[in-house]
C-alpha positions as CSV (number, residue, x, y, z in Angstrom):
1,X,34.7,-7.5,1.2
2,X,38.4,-7.2,0.2
3,X,39.8,-7.1,3.7
4,X,42.9,-9.1,4.8
5,X,42.5,-11.2,7.9
6,X,43.7,-14.3,9.6
7,X,41.1,-17.1,9.8
8,X,41.0,-17.3,13.6
9,X,38.0,-18.3,15.6
10,X,37.6,-16.0,18.6
11,X,35.9,-17.1,21.9
12,X,35.2,-20.5,23.1
13,X,35.1,-23.6,21.0
14,X,31.6,-24.5,19.9
15,X,30.6,-28.1,20.0
16,X,28.9,-29.5,16.9
17,X,27.2,-32.7,16.2
18,X,25.4,-34.1,13.1
19,X,23.3,-37.1,13.1
20,X,20.4,-38.5,11.0
21,X,22.5,-40.2,8.2
22,X,20.8,-41.8,5.3
23,X,18.0,-41.2,2.9
24,X,14.6,-42.7,2.3
25,X,12.3,-41.8,-0.5
26,X,9.8,-44.6,0.0
27,X,6.5,-44.2,1.9
28,X,7.1,-43.9,5.6
29,X,4.3,-44.6,8.0
30,X,4.1,-42.5,11.1
31,X,5.8,-44.1,14.1
32,X,5.6,-43.6,17.8
33,X,7.7,-40.7,19.2
34,X,10.4,-41.8,21.6
35,X,13.4,-40.1,23.0
36,X,16.3,-41.7,24.8
37,X,17.1,-40.4,28.3
38,X,20.7,-40.1,27.2
39,X,20.0,-37.7,24.4
40,X,21.1,-34.2,25.4
41,X,20.5,-31.0,23.4
42,X,23.4,-29.1,22.0
43,X,23.9,-25.8,23.8
44,X,26.6,-23.4,24.8
45,X,26.8,-20.5,27.2
46,X,27.6,-17.0,26.1
47,X,28.7,-14.1,28.3
48,X,25.4,-12.4,28.3
49,X,23.3,-15.6,28.4
50,X,21.9,-15.1,24.9
51,X,20.1,-18.3,23.9
52,X,21.3,-20.3,20.9
53,X,19.1,-22.7,18.9
54,X,21.3,-24.6,16.4
55,X,19.4,-25.7,13.3
56,X,18.3,-29.3,13.4
57,X,20.7,-30.4,16.1
58,X,18.4,-30.8,19.1
59,X,15.4,-32.5,17.5
60,X,13.6,-33.2,20.8
61,X,12.5,-36.6,19.4
62,X,13.4,-39.5,17.2
63,X,16.9,-39.5,15.6
64,X,16.0,-41.3,12.4
65,X,14.5,-39.7,9.3
66,X,10.8,-40.1,8.8
67,X,7.4,-39.0,10.1
68,X,6.7,-39.7,13.8
69,X,3.4,-39.3,15.5
70,X,3.3,-36.9,18.4
71,X,-0.4,-36.5,19.3
72,X,-3.9,-36.1,18.1
73,X,-5.7,-33.1,19.5
74,X,-9.3,-32.1,19.2
75,X,-9.6,-29.3,16.7
76,X,-11.9,-27.2,18.9
77,X,-9.6,-27.4,21.9
78,X,-6.2,-26.6,20.4
79,X,-6.5,-22.9,21.4
80,X,-5.1,-23.9,24.8
81,X,-1.5,-22.8,25.1
82,X,0.7,-25.8,25.8
83,X,-2.2,-28.1,26.6
84,X,-2.1,-31.9,26.8
85,X,-4.2,-34.1,24.6
86,X,-6.8,-36.3,26.2
87,X,-4.4,-39.3,26.1
88,X,-2.2,-37.5,28.6
89,X,0.9,-39.5,27.9
90,X,4.4,-38.0,28.0
91,X,4.6,-38.0,24.2
92,X,1.1,-36.7,23.6
93,X,1.8,-33.0,24.2
94,X,0.6,-30.3,21.9
95,X,3.0,-27.7,20.6
96,X,4.0,-25.2,23.3
97,X,3.6,-22.4,20.8
98,X,1.4,-19.2,20.5
99,X,0.6,-20.4,17.0
100,X,-1.2,-23.5,18.1
101,X,-4.5,-21.5,18.2
102,X,-4.0,-20.7,14.6
103,X,-4.4,-24.3,13.6
104,X,-8.1,-23.6,13.5
105,X,-7.8,-21.5,10.4
106,X,-9.9,-24.0,8.5
107,X,-13.1,-23.0,10.3
108,X,-16.0,-22.7,7.9
109,X,-17.4,-19.3,6.6
110,X,-19.5,-17.5,9.2
111,X,-17.1,-18.4,12.1
112,X,-15.8,-15.1,13.4
113,X,-12.9,-15.3,15.8
114,X,-12.3,-12.2,18.0
115,X,-8.5,-11.7,18.1
116,X,-6.7,-10.9,21.3
117,X,-5.8,-7.3,22.0
118,X,-2.1,-6.3,21.7
119,X,-0.3,-7.6,24.8
120,X,-3.0,-10.0,25.9
121,X,-2.3,-13.7,26.4
122,X,-2.1,-15.6,23.2
123,X,-4.1,-18.6,24.5
124,X,-7.5,-17.1,24.4
125,X,-9.9,-16.8,21.5
126,X,-13.6,-16.0,21.6
127,X,-16.1,-17.3,19.0
128,X,-18.9,-14.9,18.4
129,X,-20.8,-16.7,15.7
130,X,-20.8,-20.5,15.2
131,X,-23.0,-22.1,12.6
132,X,-24.7,-25.3,13.5
133,X,-22.7,-28.3,12.2
134,X,-24.4,-30.0,9.3
135,X,-22.5,-33.3,9.7
136,X,-19.7,-35.0,11.5
137,X,-16.3,-33.3,11.5
138,X,-13.6,-35.2,9.5
139,X,-11.2,-37.7,11.0
140,X,-7.6,-37.9,9.7
141,X,-6.0,-41.2,9.1
142,X,-3.1,-43.0,7.3
143,X,-0.7,-40.0,7.4
144,X,2.5,-41.0,5.7
145,X,5.3,-39.7,3.5
146,X,5.2,-40.4,-0.2
147,X,8.7,-39.0,-0.7
148,X,11.3,-37.6,1.8
149,X,14.4,-35.8,0.7
150,X,16.9,-33.5,2.5
151,X,15.0,-30.5,1.2
152,X,11.3,-31.5,0.9
153,X,8.7,-34.0,1.9
154,X,5.4,-35.0,0.3
155,X,2.8,-36.2,2.8
156,X,-0.5,-37.9,2.0
157,X,-3.4,-38.7,4.3
158,X,-7.1,-39.5,4.2
159,X,-10.2,-38.2,5.9
160,X,-13.3,-40.3,6.5
161,X,-15.6,-37.7,4.9
162,X,-14.9,-35.1,2.2
163,X,-13.0,-32.2,3.8
164,X,-10.7,-29.3,3.1
165,X,-7.3,-30.1,4.5
166,X,-3.8,-28.6,4.8
167,X,-0.6,-28.9,6.7
168,X,1.1,-26.3,9.0
169,X,4.8,-26.8,9.8
170,X,7.9,-25.3,11.2
171,X,11.2,-25.9,13.0
172,X,9.8,-24.8,16.4
173,X,6.1,-24.2,15.7
174,X,3.8,-24.2,12.7
175,X,4.6,-20.9,11.0
176,X,4.3,-22.2,7.4
177,X,1.3,-23.5,5.7
178,X,0.7,-25.6,2.6
179,X,-2.1,-24.6,0.2
180,X,-5.5,-26.1,1.2
181,X,-6.7,-29.1,-0.6
182,X,-10.1,-29.2,-2.3
183,X,-12.9,-31.0,-0.5
184,X,-12.0,-34.7,-0.8
185,X,-11.2,-37.7,1.2
186,X,-7.7,-38.1,-0.3
187,X,-5.2,-35.4,0.5
188,X,-1.5,-34.6,-0.4
189,X,0.8,-31.7,0.3
190,X,4.5,-31.0,-0.2
191,X,6.5,-29.3,2.4
192,X,9.2,-27.2,0.8
193,X,12.3,-25.2,1.8
194,X,13.4,-27.8,4.4
195,X,16.9,-28.2,5.7
196,X,18.7,-31.6,5.7
197,X,19.2,-33.4,9.0
198,X,16.6,-31.3,10.7
199,X,13.3,-31.9,12.5
200,X,10.1,-30.0,11.9
201,X,6.8,-29.9,13.8
202,X,4.0,-30.9,11.5
203,X,0.3,-30.4,12.1
204,X,-2.2,-32.1,9.7
205,X,-5.6,-30.3,9.8
206,X,-9.0,-30.9,8.2
207,X,-12.4,-29.3,8.4
208,X,-15.8,-29.4,6.7
209,X,-19.3,-28.2,7.3
210,X,-19.3,-30.2,10.5
211,X,-16.4,-28.1,11.8
212,X,-12.7,-28.7,12.4
213,X,-11.6,-32.2,13.1
214,X,-8.7,-33.4,15.2
215,X,-5.3,-31.8,14.6
216,X,-2.8,-34.6,14.2
217,X,0.7,-33.6,15.2
218,X,4.0,-35.2,14.0
219,X,7.7,-34.7,14.0
220,X,9.2,-34.9,10.5
221,X,13.0,-35.5,10.4
222,X,14.8,-35.0,7.1
223,X,17.6,-37.2,6.0
224,X,21.3,-36.2,5.7
225,X,22.8,-35.4,2.4
226,X,23.6,-38.6,0.6
227,X,24.6,-37.6,-2.9
228,X,25.4,-34.7,-5.2
229,X,23.3,-31.6,-4.9
230,X,22.4,-29.4,-7.9
231,X,22.1,-25.7,-7.4
232,X,20.1,-23.6,-9.8
233,X,18.2,-20.3,-9.8
234,X,14.6,-19.6,-10.9
235,X,12.1,-16.8,-10.3
236,X,14.6,-14.9,-8.1
237,X,15.2,-18.0,-5.8
238,X,18.3,-20.1,-5.2
239,X,17.2,-23.7,-5.6
240,X,18.9,-26.9,-4.2
241,X,17.7,-29.9,-6.1
242,X,14.8,-27.8,-7.3
243,X,13.7,-26.8,-3.8
244,X,13.9,-23.2,-2.4
245,X,16.8,-22.3,-0.2
246,X,18.1,-19.3,1.7
247,X,21.9,-19.6,2.0
248,X,23.8,-18.3,5.0
249,X,27.3,-17.6,3.9
250,X,30.9,-16.8,4.9
251,X,33.8,-15.8,2.8
252,X,37.2,-17.4,2.4
253,X,37.2,-19.8,5.3
254,X,40.0,-22.2,6.5
255,X,39.6,-25.6,8.0
256,X,40.2,-24.7,11.6
257,X,37.0,-22.5,11.6
258,X,34.6,-24.6,9.6
259,X,33.1,-26.5,12.5
260,X,32.4,-23.3,14.4
261,X,30.7,-21.8,11.3
262,X,28.6,-24.9,10.8
263,X,27.5,-24.8,14.4
264,X,25.9,-21.4,14.0
265,X,24.0,-22.4,10.8
266,X,26.4,-21.4,8.0
267,X,25.5,-23.6,5.1
268,X,27.3,-22.0,2.1
269,X,31.1,-21.3,2.0
270,X,32.1,-18.8,-0.7
271,X,35.7,-19.0,-1.7
272,X,38.5,-20.5,0.2
273,X,41.1,-19.0,2.5
274,X,43.3,-22.0,2.5
275,X,43.7,-24.6,-0.2
276,X,41.2,-25.0,-3.0
277,X,37.4,-25.2,-3.1
278,X,37.8,-28.9,-3.6
279,X,39.6,-29.0,-0.3
280,X,36.9,-26.9,1.3
281,X,34.2,-29.3,0.1
282,X,36.1,-32.1,1.8
283,X,36.3,-30.1,5.0
284,X,32.6,-29.4,5.2
285,X,32.0,-33.1,4.6
286,X,28.5,-33.0,3.3
287,X,27.3,-30.7,6.0
288,X,27.2,-27.5,3.9
289,X,27.9,-26.3,0.3
290,X,30.8,-24.6,-1.4
291,X,31.2,-22.0,-4.1
292,X,34.5,-22.2,-6.1
293,X,36.5,-19.5,-7.8
294,X,35.0,-19.2,-11.3
295,X,38.6,-18.8,-12.7
296,X,40.0,-21.9,-11.0
297,X,40.6,-25.1,-13.0
298,X,38.0,-27.8,-13.0
299,X,39.9,-30.0,-10.5
300,X,40.0,-27.2,-8.0
301,X,36.2,-26.7,-8.3
302,X,35.3,-30.3,-7.5
303,X,32.5,-30.7,-5.1
304,X,31.3,-27.1,-5.5
305,X,27.6,-26.3,-6.2
306,X,28.4,-23.0,-8.0
307,X,31.1,-20.4,-8.5
308,X,31.9,-16.9,-7.5
309,X,33.2,-14.2,-9.8
310,X,36.1,-11.9,-8.7
311,X,35.3,-10.2,-5.5
312,X,34.2,-6.5,-5.8
313,X,34.8,-6.8,-9.5
314,X,33.3,-3.4,-10.2
315,X,36.4,-1.7,-8.8
316,X,38.6,-3.1,-11.6
317,X,36.4,-2.6,-14.6
318,X,35.6,0.3,-17.0
319,X,32.4,2.3,-16.9
320,X,31.5,1.3,-20.5
321,X,31.7,-2.4,-19.8
322,X,29.3,-4.6,-21.8
323,X,27.9,-8.0,-20.9
324,X,29.9,-9.5,-23.7
325,X,33.1,-8.0,-22.2
326,X,32.3,-9.5,-18.7
327,X,31.6,-12.9,-20.2
328,X,34.8,-12.8,-22.2
329,X,36.8,-11.9,-19.1
330,X,35.4,-14.8,-17.1
331,X,33.6,-17.2,-19.5
332,X,30.7,-19.3,-18.3
333,X,31.5,-22.9,-17.5
334,X,28.7,-25.3,-18.4
335,X,27.7,-27.5,-15.5
336,X,29.4,-25.4,-12.8
337,X,26.2,-24.1,-11.2
338,X,25.1,-20.5,-10.5
339,X,27.6,-17.6,-10.7
340,X,27.7,-15.4,-7.6
341,X,29.0,-11.9,-7.8
342,X,29.8,-9.5,-4.9
343,X,29.8,-5.8,-5.8
344,X,30.9,-2.8,-3.8
345,X,28.1,-0.4,-2.6
346,X,28.9,2.1,-5.3
347,X,25.9,1.0,-7.5
348,X,23.7,2.4,-4.7
349,X,21.8,5.6,-5.6
350,X,23.0,7.3,-2.4
351,X,26.6,6.2,-2.7
352,X,29.3,8.0,-4.6
353,X,30.3,6.6,-7.9
354,X,33.7,4.9,-8.6
355,X,36.2,7.1,-10.5
356,X,35.1,5.3,-13.7
357,X,31.4,5.9,-13.0
358,X,28.4,3.5,-12.6
359,X,28.0,2.4,-16.2
360,X,29.4,-1.1,-15.6
361,X,26.7,-2.3,-13.3
362,X,24.0,-3.4,-15.7
363,X,26.5,-5.5,-17.6
364,X,27.9,-7.0,-14.4
365,X,24.4,-7.9,-13.2
366,X,23.7,-9.6,-16.5
367,X,26.9,-11.7,-16.3
368,X,25.9,-13.2,-12.9
369,X,23.2,-15.5,-11.7
370,X,23.1,-14.3,-8.1
371,X,24.1,-10.7,-7.3
372,X,25.3,-9.3,-3.9
373,X,27.2,-6.5,-2.3
374,X,28.6,-5.2,0.9
375,X,27.7,-1.8,2.5
376,X,28.9,-2.0,6.2
377,X,27.5,1.3,7.5
378,X,29.5,1.0,10.7
379,X,32.8,-0.4,9.4
380,X,32.9,1.1,5.9
381,X,31.0,4.4,6.1
382,X,31.9,4.7,9.8
383,X,28.5,6.3,10.7
384,X,25.3,5.4,12.5
385,X,23.1,7.7,10.5
386,X,23.4,5.4,7.5
387,X,22.3,2.3,9.3
388,X,18.9,2.3,7.4
389,X,20.8,2.3,4.1
390,X,21.2,-1.4,4.6
391,X,17.5,-1.7,3.6
392,X,17.4,1.0,1.0
393,X,20.5,-0.2,-0.8
394,X,19.1,-3.7,-0.9
395,X,16.0,-2.3,-2.7
396,X,18.3,-0.8,-5.3
397,X,20.2,-4.1,-5.7
398,X,16.9,-6.0,-6.3
399,X,16.1,-3.4,-9.0
400,X,19.5,-3.8,-10.6
401,X,19.3,-7.6,-10.5
402,X,16.1,-7.7,-12.6
403,X,14.7,-10.9,-11.2
404,X,17.9,-12.6,-10.1
405,X,18.4,-13.6,-6.5
406,X,20.3,-11.1,-4.4
407,X,22.3,-11.2,-1.2
408,X,24.1,-8.8,1.2
409,X,27.1,-9.2,3.4
410,X,26.6,-8.3,7.1
411,X,29.4,-6.7,9.1
412,X,30.2,-9.1,12.0
413,X,33.2,-7.5,13.8
414,X,35.5,-4.5,13.7
415,X,37.4,-4.0,10.4
416,X,38.2,-0.4,9.4
417,X,36.5,2.0,11.7
418,X,37.8,2.5,15.2
419,X,35.8,3.4,18.2
420,X,33.7,1.1,20.4
421,X,30.5,2.9,19.3
422,X,31.1,1.6,15.8
423,X,31.9,-2.0,16.7
424,X,29.3,-4.5,15.4
425,X,27.3,-6.1,18.2
426,X,24.8,-8.9,18.3
427,X,22.1,-6.2,18.0
428,X,23.6,-4.6,14.9
429,X,24.2,-8.0,13.2
430,X,20.6,-9.0,13.8
431,X,19.2,-5.7,12.6
432,X,21.4,-5.6,9.5
433,X,20.5,-9.2,8.6
434,X,16.8,-8.6,8.8
435,X,17.0,-5.2,7.1
436,X,18.6,-6.8,4.1
437,X,15.9,-9.6,4.1
438,X,13.1,-7.0,4.4
439,X,14.6,-5.3,1.4
440,X,14.5,-8.4,-0.7
441,X,17.7,-10.4,0.0
442,X,17.4,-14.1,-0.7
443,X,20.7,-15.0,1.0
444,X,23.0,-13.3,3.5
445,X,26.7,-13.5,4.4
446,X,28.6,-12.6,7.5
447,X,32.0,-10.9,7.2
448,X,34.7,-11.4,8.4
449,X,34.3,-15.1,8.8
450,X,35.1,-15.0,12.6
451,X,33.5,-13.1,15.4
452,X,32.9,-12.9,19.1
453,X,31.0,-15.5,21.0
454,X,28.1,-13.1,21.6
455,X,27.9,-12.3,17.9
456,X,28.1,-16.0,17.1
457,X,25.2,-16.7,19.3
458,X,23.1,-14.1,17.6
459,X,24.1,-15.4,14.2
460,X,22.9,-18.8,15.3
461,X,19.6,-17.4,16.4
462,X,19.1,-15.4,13.3
463,X,20.0,-18.2,11.0
464,X,17.6,-20.5,12.8
465,X,14.8,-18.1,12.4
466,X,15.6,-17.6,8.7
467,X,15.7,-21.3,8.1
468,X,12.3,-21.7,9.8
469,X,10.7,-19.3,7.2
470,X,12.6,-20.1,3.9
471,X,9.6,-20.6,1.6
472,X,8.0,-17.4,2.8
473,X,11.1,-15.3,2.8
474,X,11.9,-16.0,-0.9
475,X,8.4,-15.1,-2.1
476,X,8.1,-11.8,-4.1
477,X,7.6,-8.7,-2.0
478,X,4.1,-7.5,-1.4
479,X,2.9,-3.9,-0.9
480,X,4.3,-2.6,2.4
481,X,4.8,0.9,3.6
482,X,5.7,2.8,6.8
483,X,4.3,6.2,7.7
484,X,6.8,9.0,7.0
485,X,9.0,10.1,9.9
486,X,9.7,6.7,11.4
487,X,13.1,5.0,11.3
488,X,11.4,1.7,11.1
489,X,11.9,-0.2,7.8
490,X,9.5,-2.9,6.7
491,X,8.9,-5.5,4.0
492,X,6.1,-8.1,3.5
493,X,5.7,-11.5,1.9
494,X,2.7,-13.8,1.3
495,X,2.9,-17.6,1.2
496,X,-0.1,-19.8,0.7
497,X,-2.4,-17.3,2.3
498,X,-0.2,-16.4,5.3
499,X,1.4,-13.0,5.5
500,X,4.8,-12.3,6.9
501,X,5.9,-8.8,7.8
502,X,9.6,-8.0,8.7
503,X,10.0,-4.7,10.6
504,X,13.3,-3.3,11.9
505,X,14.0,-0.2,13.9
506,X,17.1,1.2,12.2
507,X,17.7,3.7,15.0
508,X,19.5,3.5,18.4
509,X,16.5,5.2,20.0
510,X,13.0,3.7,20.6
511,X,10.6,4.2,17.8
512,X,6.9,3.9,16.9
513,X,5.8,2.9,13.4
514,X,2.5,2.8,11.6
515,X,2.8,0.0,9.0
516,X,0.5,-0.7,6.2
517,X,0.3,-4.1,4.5
518,X,-3.0,-4.3,2.6
519,X,-2.8,-8.1,2.3
520,X,-3.0,-8.5,6.1
521,X,-6.6,-7.0,6.2
522,X,-8.0,-7.3,9.7
523,X,-5.9,-10.2,10.9
524,X,-3.9,-10.6,14.1
525,X,-0.2,-10.6,13.6
526,X,2.1,-12.4,16.1
527,X,5.8,-12.0,16.4
528,X,7.8,-15.0,15.4
529,X,8.8,-15.7,19.0
530,X,5.2,-15.3,20.2
531,X,6.0,-12.5,22.6
532,X,4.0,-9.8,20.8
533,X,0.6,-9.6,19.1
534,X,-0.9,-6.7,17.2
535,X,-4.2,-6.4,15.3
536,X,-4.4,-4.8,11.9
537,X,-7.4,-2.8,10.6
538,X,-7.7,-2.5,6.9
539,X,-4.1,-3.7,6.6
540,X,-2.7,-1.1,9.0
541,X,-1.3,-1.5,12.5
542,X,0.9,0.5,14.8
543,X,3.6,-0.9,17.1
544,X,6.5,0.3,19.2
545,X,10.1,-0.8,18.9
546,X,13.2,-0.7,21.1
547,X,16.5,0.4,19.7
548,X,17.5,-1.7,16.7
549,X,14.7,-4.1,17.5
550,X,13.6,-6.7,14.9
551,X,10.1,-8.0,14.7
552,X,9.0,-10.7,12.3
553,X,5.2,-10.9,12.3
554,X,3.2,-13.8,11.1
555,X,-0.5,-13.6,10.2
556,X,-1.9,-17.0,9.6
557,X,-4.2,-17.7,6.6
558,X,-7.6,-16.2,6.6
559,X,-10.3,-18.5,8.1
560,X,-13.0,-19.8,5.9
């Protein structure tokens, strides 16, 4: 990452707007959903028309924090794609999402749903066996927040009869699920991994022997940051106020580019290109977080949530380094938050060693709380045939980190290697980002800290997708394999019964892959954007990919 550059923003200026100030941790009853005719979504055009979905800026609903009622939809009818509820008012519209049919996952044992074949419309399901109801289905009432913070929300509700109940939620559609409650009339669930000043679609569901009840839909808007945030690490996850996060970073930024970075979803600024970290914390103004130089005086670290150790420190240290040596060189500072360290790629089993060898890496890993590196196959190694090493090297880093969170820097524009065929593009940036996540990264950074408008649009899209899946992406990896001979790389996660599979074609040619994820079983997997479906058999499925294509599959929790 040691690459000299001027902090210049290329392309058009990107507008940026933050609203939703304030915080409320008291119970909030669901309110009616309204939207002013004067509210306009933030958007900007790119040369190729690539869509941009800024995180939390276009809420499509109320602009104040809280839980706002959208509609109540009969549980047995929600399989209709984009349907209206019986009320039929402008506000009472169900989620226009392919996942809406999955809100019936609480069907009782014995209900067998026939999944759609790959490529078929996502709005049709066929029930082949339906047990006779033994009582009335539950009715949901009194949905309200018990606590609401910038990073989490605890929601409580009641059912008129004992029922099993849970919440599905997401930025654009319900793609995350809370754990199901036990059969009761009082229910509570905590939504984790939320982003401040953002709005989430929330679906409250319940079912019992009488079948599924109505699905109550809400818009949950989180408050803005209103006080100090404490960063920690635990279980391989970076926590903000004890809630899981997935940082999206840049390196050494200056004030003239901060707004453009914020607009595409950057939420952690590591190091400063101008002034001090305290200055940078002032520039971001409570809209993101800052990591300060671990060697800077305390006054220069004011406002930072953590620190960073010397960049690519491994190049300057002996092969026989011990952990005590590393901690003596840069002592830990109590109360300064997690220590982030960026390595070169020389720790990687397929990379050449530094002149002093690879002996320093265990000690360096032990001296940091969060461990990262840069590989840059196009702009460091100057070769396409190493593109898949983004995934494989991430696996090596996870092993080296021994339970610590890891991250990888993604090449965002030309640096060292000439030739248009090696220039990073929106497609390469997207593929590298998801390859690193599939390999176990719990944060990513983009380098250098400025890029073309097209690349910026892709960074915005990728960051938005990452933010929509935070609690799932930071779960431990589950068994996932790809049949030999395919350039497709894949990684799986499981969160509250849902399974998430990240698959990336690391080749510039079309590819087919047979992927095995035992936890999937015989479920239907849908791509995150809803455009593709595939059915697994015994955990295995086969799919085709375009050049560098990324596909994030979601398999909703097993019914029953």
